[in-house]
C-alpha positions in Angstrom: 86.9 39.8 92.7 84.6 40.1 95.4 83.0 43.0 96.5 82.5 44.3 99.5 79.7 45.7 100.9 79.5 48.9 103.2 77.5 48.6 106.2 75.3 52.2 107.0 73.0 51.1 109.7 72.5 49.8 112.5 70.6 46.5 113.3 67.2 47.9 114.6 66.8 46.5 118.5 70.7 45.1 118.6 72.5 46.0 121.1 74.9 43.6 122.1 78.5 43.6 121.3 79.7 39.4 121.0 82.3 40.2 117.6 84.1 42.9 117.1 81.6 44.6 114.9 78.9 44.2 116.4 81.2 47.8 118.3 82.1 49.0 115.5 77.8 49.2 114.1 77.4 50.3 117.7 79.3 53.2 116.4 77.7 54.3 113.7 76.9 58.0 113.2 78.8 58.6 116.2 81.9 60.4 116.7 84.9 57.9 117.6 88.9 58.3 117.6 91.0 55.8 114.7 94.3 55.3 115.6 96.5 54.8 112.4 99.7 53.2 111.3 102.5 55.6 111.2 101.9 58.5 113.8 98.1 59.7 112.3 94.9 59.5 115.0 91.2 60.6 113.3 88.6 62.0 115.0 85.8 62.1 113.4 82.0 60.5 112.4 81.6 56.8 110.8 79.5 56.8 108.8 80.2 53.9 107.2 82.9 50.7 107.8 83.3 46.4 106.1 85.0 44.0 106.4 88.1 44.6 105.7 88.0 48.2 108.4 87.7 50.6 105.5 85.5 53.5 107.3 83.7 56.0 105.1 84.4 59.3 108.1 83.3 63.0 108.3 83.7 66.1 110.0 87.2 64.4 110.5 90.1 66.4 112.6 94.1 64.2 111.8 96.4 64.4 114.0 99.8 63.1 112.8 102.5 63.5 115.1 106.2 63.1 113.9 109.4 63.6 114.3 112.3 65.9 113.5 115.7 65.1 112.8 117.6 65.4 116.2 114.3 66.4 118.3 113.3 64.2 121.8 109.7 66.1 121.8 108.0 65.0 119.4 105.3 67.3 116.2 102.3 67.2 115.2 100.2 68.7 112.5 96.5 68.5 112.2 93.9 68.8 109.5 90.6 68.9 109.0 88.7 67.3 106.3 84.9 66.9 105.4 84.4 63.1 104.5 87.3 60.4 104.3 87.5 57.5 103.4 90.0 55.1 105.3 91.9 52.5 104.0 91.2 49.1 106.3 95.2 47.8 106.6 96.2 50.7 107.8 94.1 51.2 111.1 95.0 49.6 113.7 92.5 50.9 116.8 89.0 52.0 116.4 87.5 53.8 119.6 83.9 54.3 120.3 82.2 57.4 121.8 82.2 56.9 125.8 79.1 56.1 127.2 77.7 57.7 130.4 
């Protein structure tokens, strides 16, 4: 069985992006948007991640989009969670906060 170490702190004075996980590392302790499979989108503070894209987030707003039988327009439900563990195999996209 392999062990996985969660990264929780950005490395000091390292702000360049040369690998995909560098962008995730720079987003630690920031509000990110995460798109999941099956029409779910999360927006919340990223606290930790690992090489499998498992995430720990807080103050998460989850939007679930779905279609009811016969409807052409999608419907959505919003939920709020104080803390959430997101399994990496459901992650499609992690969008960092907008930098100005």
